[in-house]
C-alpha positions in Angstrom: 0.0 0.0 0.0 1.5 3.3 -1.1 -0.2 6.6 -0.3 -3.3 4.8 0.9 -3.7 3.1 -2.5 -4.4 -0.6 -2.7 -3.2 -2.4 -5.8 -5.0 -5.6 -6.7 -4.8 -7.8 -9.7 -8.3 -9.0 -10.1 -11.4 -9.2 -12.2 -14.5 -7.1 -11.6 -17.9 -8.8 -11.6 -20.3 -6.0 -10.7 -20.4 -2.3 -10.1 -23.4 -0.7 -8.5 -24.6 2.1 -6.2 -25.8 1.5 -2.7 -27.9 4.2 -0.9 -26.2 5.7 2.1 -27.3 8.4 4.6 -24.9 10.9 3.1 -25.6 9.9 -0.5 -25.0 6.9 -2.8 -21.9 4.8 -2.4 -20.2 3.0 -5.3 -19.7 -0.7 -4.5 -17.4 -2.9 -6.6 -17.6 -6.7 -6.4 -14.7 -8.7 -7.8 -12.1 -11.3 -7.1 -8.4 -11.1 -6.3 -6.8 -13.4 -8.9 -3.6 -13.8 -6.9 -5.3 -15.1 -3.7 -8.5 -16.3 -5.3 -10.6 -14.5 -2.8 -13.8 -12.4 -3.3 -13.3 -8.7 -2.9 -15.9 -5.9 -2.0 -14.7 -2.3 -2.2 -16.5 0.9 -1.4 -15.1 3.2 -4.0 -15.3 7.0 -4.3 -14.6 6.9 -8.1 -14.7 4.1 -10.6 -12.9 4.6 -14.0 -14.0 2.2 -16.7 -11.7 1.1 -19.5 -12.3 2.7 -22.9 -14.0 0.3 -25.2 -12.6 -0.7 -28.5 -14.7 -0.9 -31.7 -13.6 -1.7 -35.3 -13.2 1.0 -37.9 -16.3 1.9 -39.8 -14.8 0.5 -43.1 -14.0 -2.9 -41.5 -17.1 -4.5 -42.8 -16.5 -3.2 -46.4 -12.9 -4.5 -46.3 -14.1 -7.9 -45.1 -16.6 -8.1 -48.0 -13.8 -7.2 -50.5 -11.5 -9.9 -49.1 -14.3 -12.4 -48.6 -13.5 -13.0 -44.9 -16.0 -13.3 -42.1 -16.5 -11.0 -39.1 -18.1 -11.5 -35.6 -21.1 -9.6 -34.3 -18.9 -6.6 -33.4 -17.2 -6.3 -36.8 -13.8 -7.8 -35.9 -12.3 -10.3 -38.3 -12.7 -14.0 -37.6 -9.8 -16.5 -37.7 -10.1 -19.9 -39.4 -9.7 -21.7 -36.0 -8.8 -20.1 -32.7 -6.4 -22.9 -31.7 -5.2 -24.6 -34.9 -5.2 -21.6 -37.3 -5.2 -18.5 -35.2 -3.7 -16.1 -37.8 -5.3 -17.5 -40.9 -8.8 -16.8 -42.4 -11.0 -19.0 -44.4 -9.8 -17.2 -47.5 -6.4 -18.6 -48.6 -3.6 -16.0 -48.6 -5.3 -13.6 -46.1 -3.8 -13.5 -42.6 -4.7 -11.6 -39.5 -2.6 -9.7 -37.0 -3.3 -7.1 -34.4 -6.4 -5.3 -33.2 -8.3 -6.1 -36.5 -9.1 -9.4 -34.9 -10.1 -7.9 -31.6 -8.7 -5.9 -28.7 -5.1 -6.9 -27.9 -2.2 -5.6 -26.0 1.2 -4.8 -27.7 3.0 -8.1 -26.9 0.1 -10.2 -28.1 -0.2 -8.1 -31.3 3.5 -8.4 -32.0 3.4 -12.2 -31.4 0.5 -12.5 -33.8 2.2 -10.4 -36.4 5.3 -12.6 -36.2 3.1 -15.7 -36.8 1.4 -14.0 -39.8 4.7 -13.0 -41.3 6.0 -16.6 -40.9 2.9 -17.9 -42.7 3.6 -15.5 -45.6 7.3 -16.5 -45.8 6.2 -20.1 -45.8 3.9 -19.4 -48.7 6.5 -17.6 -50.8 9.4 -20.0 -50.0 7.9 -22.6 -52.4 8.8 -22.7 -56.0 5.2 -23.7 -56.9 1.9 -22.9 -55.3 -0.2 -26.0 -54.3 -3.9 -25.8 -54.6 -6.4 -27.8 -52.6 -7.7 -30.9 -54.5 -11.2 -30.1 -53.0 -12.4 -27.7 -55.6 -15.8 -27.4 -57.2 -16.5 -28.8 -60.6 -19.5 -28.8 -63.0 -21.1 -31.8 -64.8 -21.8 -30.1 -68.2 -24.6 -32.5 -69.2 -26.6 -31.5 -66.1 -25.9 -27.8 -66.0 -28.8 -25.6 -67.2 -26.8 -22.3 -66.8 -29.4 -21.0 -64.4 -26.8 -18.9 -62.5 -27.8 -20.1 -59.0 -24.3 -21.2 -58.2 -22.9 -17.8 -59.4 -25.1 -15.9 -57.1 -24.3 -17.9 -54.0 -20.5 -18.2 -54.5 -19.0 -15.9 -51.8 -15.5 -16.0 -53.6 -16.7 -15.0 -57.1 -15.2 -18.2 -58.4 -18.0 -19.1 -60.8 -19.5 -17.6 -63.9 -21.6 -18.5 -66.9 -19.6 -19.2 -70.0 -20.8 -16.8 -72.8 -20.4 -19.4 -75.6 -21.0 -22.8 -74.0 -23.8 -21.6 -71.7 -22.6 -23.6 -68.7 -21.3 -22.7 -65.3 -17.5 -22.6 -65.1 -15.2 -22.6 -62.0 -12.1 -20.6 -61.4 -10.1 -23.2 -59.4 -7.7 -20.5 -58.1 -10.5 -18.6 -56.4 -12.6 -21.6 -55.2 -12.3 -22.2 -51.5 -14.3 -25.5 -51.4 -17.1 -24.1 -49.3 -19.8 -26.2 -51.0 -22.3 -23.4 -51.4 -22.7 -24.1 -55.1 -23.4 -27.8 -54.4 -26.3 -26.9 -52.2 -27.7 -24.2 -54.5 -27.6 -26.2 -57.8 -31.1 -27.5 -58.5 -29.9 -30.1 -61.1 -27.0 -31.4 -58.9 -24.6 -30.4 -61.6 -22.2 -28.8 -59.1 -19.9 -31.1 -57.2 -16.7 -30.9 -55.2 -13.7 -33.0 -56.4 -12.9 -35.8 -54.0 -15.9 -34.9 -51.8 -18.8 -36.5 -53.6 -21.6 -38.2 -51.7 -20.6 -41.7 -52.9 -17.0 -41.1 -51.7 -18.2 -40.0 -48.3 -20.6 -43.0 -48.0 -17.7 -45.3 -49.0 -15.6 -43.8 -46.2 -18.4 -44.3 -43.7 -18.8 -48.0 -44.8 -15.0 -48.5 -44.2 -15.3 -47.0 -40.8 -18.3 -49.1 -39.8 
């Protein structure tokens, strides 16, 4: 205790006012994380941390890059444990407060991880694409354009001469939205067809 100030490392659970004869008193409930004990403090003044919100253009940028955001507008990672700096769009990585509120050491650590992913990507002589890309059965395609509308990565278009849906394999991220939207079942994902999945289930069982 210095200058009648108590320093505690803890977490606050509730802040409320309690009527007193000489006016309302601010009560703070929390826990001391070092001793794991409940704490109740009568405070004269409570200063709340300034909240952090994403930039107004964050949603627009996410739509341009085809990456998802949470309910607050921060960018979502592919997996919080296995792929913390990657997004569901190949080649787009996250670092810093764009993913959410972070302190400086955490932001620097994440930036180092994202830079390592980029170096790993460019250290190869050839780029390897995923074998799970969408394809079109030409005999079943009616060129209705349903798959073009639902594709979030703009990887599909209707061929102006052949009048069938085509797939840009470099842009396809194997989300399967086109497979669900196609009314004629002309859209499929390579190496992920229903008969292949059923065959794997039979092997497991």
